[in-house]
C-alpha positions, -999 to 999 in steps of 0.1 A, spaced: -464 -280 -155 -429 -275 -166 -419 -244 -185 -389 -239 -207 -361 -215 -195 -360 -180 -210 -340 -175 -242 -309 -154 -236 -300 -133 -266 -270 -108 -269 -283 -73 -273 -274 -36 -267 -298 -9 -256 -289 24 -273 -300 59 -276 -298 74 -310 -309 110 -314 -342 114 -296 -351 77 -298 -341 45 -280 -340 9 -292 -328 -26 -287 -299 -34 -312 -291 -69 -323 -264 -85 -345 -283 -106 -370 -261 -137 -363 -270 -135 -325 -307 -140 -331 -322 -175 -329 -320 -193 -363 -357 -189 -371 -355 -152 -364 -326 -145 -387 -349 -143 -417 -380 -121 -421 -413 -136 -410 -436 -144 -381 -409 -159 -359 -388 -127 -360 -418 -105 -354 -430 -125 -325 -395 -124 -309 -392 -86 -313 -427 -80 -299 -419 -100 -268 -385 -83 -264 -402 -49 -264 -432 -60 -244 -460 -58 -270 -489 -60 -275 -497 -44 -242 -534 -34 -236 -522 -13 -207 -500 8 -231 -470 7 -207 -447 -21 -220 -439 -29 -184 -429 -65 -192 -404 -56 -219 -377 -32 -231 -401 -7 -247 -407 27 -232 -444 31 -241 -438 57 -267 -432 55 -305 -397 69 -298 -388 40 -275 -407 11 -290 -380 3 -316 -357 -25 -327 -326 -27 -349 -310 -56 -366 -275 -51 -381 -253 -74 -402 -220 -70 -421 -225 -58 -456 -214 -80 -485 -211 -49 -507 -177 -31 -511 -196 2 -510 -211 -4 -475 -199 -15 -441 -232 -26 -425 -268 -35 -433 -293 -17 -411 -329 -31 -407 -353 -12 -385 -385 -25 -369 -411 -1 -354 -430 -21 -328 -466 -13 -321 -473 -7 -284 -509 -21 -282 -510 -43 -313 -492 -75 -323 -475 -57 -352 -440 -48 -363 -439 -22 -391 -410 -26 -415 -421 0 -440 -397 28 -431 -364 39 -414 -357 55 -381 -334 85 -388 -327 91 -351 -314 55 -344 -293 58 -375 -269 79 -354 -264 48 -332 -259 24 -360 -223 35 -367 -212 30 -330 -229 -4 -327 -213 -15 -360 -178 -5 -349 -182 -20 -314 -195 -53 -329 -167 -57 -354 -189 -51 -384 -166 -23 -397 -132 -34 -410 -105 -25 -385 -83 -8 -411 -111 17 -417 -110 29 -381 -84 56 -372 -67 58 -338 -81 93 -335 -104 112 -358 -137 105 -377 -147 72 -394 -174 73 -420 -195 43 -415 -213 35 -447 -247 22 -440 -271 4 -463 -306 11 -449 -325 -21 -458 -360 -9 -453 -358 20 -478 -328 7 -498 -308 39 -493 -272 48 -484 -266 67 -451 -232 78 -439 -226 83 -402 -196 103 -392 -185 86 -359 -158 103 -337 -130 80 -326 -107 86 -296 -78 62 -288 -93 36 -312 -127 36 -295 -160 52 -303 -162 86 -286 -196 89 -270 -192 117 -245 -190 153 -256 -206 188 -253 -230 186 -282 -266 195 -271 -295 180 -290 -329 195 -281 -351 166 -269 -322 149 -252 -314 160 -216 -276 154 -215 -248 164 -239 -228 138 -259 -205 136 -288 -218 150 -321 -225 125 -349 -231 140 -383 -255 119 -404 -257 122 -442 -287 107 -460 -276 101 -496 -302 105 -524 -330 101 -498 -359 102 -522 -379 70 -524 -362 48 -550 -396 32 -559 -413 65 -569 -409 102 -575 -398 127 -549 -433 142 -552 -455 112 -558 -485 132 -571 -463 152 -594 -472 184 -576 -455 206 -550 -489 213 -534 -521 193 -538 -557 199 -528 -573 167 -514 -606 160 -497 -610 141 -465 -647 129 -462 -663 143 -431 -634 166 -423 -628 189 -452 -605 199 -480 -568 205 -474 -537 217 -491 -508 194 -487 -473 188 -498 -467 150 -503 -430 140 -504 -410 108 -504 -377 118 -488 -363 101 -457 -398 87 -451 -431 93 -470 -445 124 -454 -474 147 -458 -473 184 -448 -503 205 -440 -505 240 -427 -512 246 -390 -539 272 -395 -559 249 -418 -561 224 -389 -570 250 -364 -535 252 -347 -508 277 -343 -478 254 -350 -464 260 -314 -483 232 -298 -467 208 -273 -476 171 -269 -504 174 -245 -524 199 -266 -528 171 -292 -521 138 -275 -546 147 -247 -574 152 -273 -588 119 -287 -609 137 -313 -578 155 -326 -558 122 -328 -587 105 -347 -589 135 -371 -551 133 -378 -553 95 -384 -582 99 -408 -563 126 -427 -532 105 -428 -552 75 -441 -566 95 -470 -532 111 -476 -516 76 -479 -541 68 -506 -532 100 -524 -495 91 -522 -502 57 -537 -490 39 -507 -522 20 -501 -554 14 -521 -580 22 -495 -580 43 -463 -587 12 -442 -553 -3 -451 -536 25 -431 -542 5 -399 -516 -20 -411 -492 7 -421 -488 28 -389 -452 39 -393 -457 54 -427 -466 79 -440 -459 106 -414 -482 136 -410 -469 170 -400 -480 206 -400 -461 238 -405 -464 274 -396 -443 306 -399 -417 312 -371 -433 322 -338 -421 326 -303 -430 297 -280 -418 279 -249 -406 243 -254 -415 213 -233 -384 218 -212 -393 254 -204 -367 268 -229 -379 299 -246 -376 297 -284 -375 330 -303 -389 334 -337 -357 351 -346 -337 319 -342 -359 297 -364 -372 298 -400 -405 280 -392 -423 258 -368 -430 221 -375 -450 195 -355 -452 159 -366 -471 128 -355 -456 93 -352 -475 61 -346 -507 82 -339 -492 106 -314 -475 140 -316 -438 134 -314 -419 150 -284 -392 164 -307 -388 154 -344 -383 121 -361 -350 120 -379 -366 107 -411 -392 134 -409 -364 159 -405 -350 147 -438 -384 153 -454 -385 188 -438 -351 197 -451 -359 185 -486 -392 203 -489 -378 234 -473 -351 240 -500 -376 235 -529 -395 267 -536 -433 263 -538 -438 236 -512 -458 244 -481 -427 239 -460 -407 263 -481 -435 289 -480 -438 286 -442 -401 293 -440 -405 325 -460 -400 311 -495 -371 314 -519 -340 294 -524 -320 281 -494 -296 254 -484 -302 252 -446 -332 258 -423 -336 258 -386 -371 247 -374 -388 247 -341 -403 215 -326 -419 207 -292 -385 202 -275 -365 230 -291 -348 236 -325 -330 216 -351 -308 228 -381 -309 206 -412 -295 211 -447 -302 197 -481 -288 198 -516 -315 198 -542 -316 206 -579 -340 205 -608 -333 183 -638 -357 182 -668 -384 199 -647 -381 172 -619 -367 180 -585 -340 157 -571 -322 158 -538 -287 144 -535 -280 147 -498 -296 158 -465 -274 164 -435 -281 168 -398 -263 164 -365 -274 139 -338 -258 121 -309 -258 85 -296 -245 63 -268 -248 28 -254 -271 27 -224 -267 -10 -216 -252 -41 -231 -255 -78 -224 -284 -101 -230 -321 -97 -233 -342 -126 -220 -375 -138 -236 -399 -165 -224 -398 -192 -250 -434 -202 -247 -445 -167 -255 -429 -164 -289 
């Protein structure tokens, strides 16, 4: 039997924040994958190595975690207000499914560099030395993001001394601003409340803050779940009953947020909403062995992504944390000590992260105009990714 040769597609493998993904220029994709649909999904699944019943993604570019099973498609914007269109696909590891329902805030830090290196940013906007503001249109959530990319001798500056907890080596700092990050299709607080009580059959009643900022997210308190808020990955990811409990709570929370009609629909919406739990600041030892003191953080936050506790913090969830933290009355703000604030530093499994938000109240409705945080990014490999044609 004769088999077709593999497809050879230009691609770049990049780290952005605490995530990694395969980046494509839209025009480099096969014609049938340049538009949304089954052909595009099949291609990206095979690139990443999914679905993999072994959960390893050995025969693809994925790294067998939610942070490393990601794809990005970029194209030049036709809008004068933006440089590049950014489309993110979260690839399921063990299912034939690509979730397009949300953004990846971590990989956003790499979008600017890829856009510049690929000629998607007009040359006259790039200084010889300094900072270029890459204006990104995030297609999944229809929001503007600005990445402040350092330039040295006309090239993207990737190396530096900025340390990001959750990333082993230092790199150049990239400030990322999420402009008006609340969900354009609904209210910042979809239930109309800063805190809700909601029942989860078979599990119990919980207080939660539901918020649409960065990514739809639900926050619960650690003590209500039987945790301290200082847990590392193994404490939860090694407990199948705990993971099932979190997924059930997330499913009912998604209904409460109006994202789905029934809890069963959550299986087809794995990427959103996120579920996180908060606790007052406490001392703990991070996954790298670094001691984190309660005196250097405002609160502890742990979040799950694609059914597992994240090793650090998703960038989009950090946007939700920042937004909720600066609004008095939310569970996040209360865990941080309450009151008005513009910045908070929270502890996560890998260390700490400082985030800021600008929020105000208009006609009794809270609005957030900007959330800022620092990440880093760099190219890991560039060239071509190869895909067996018969398998897509």
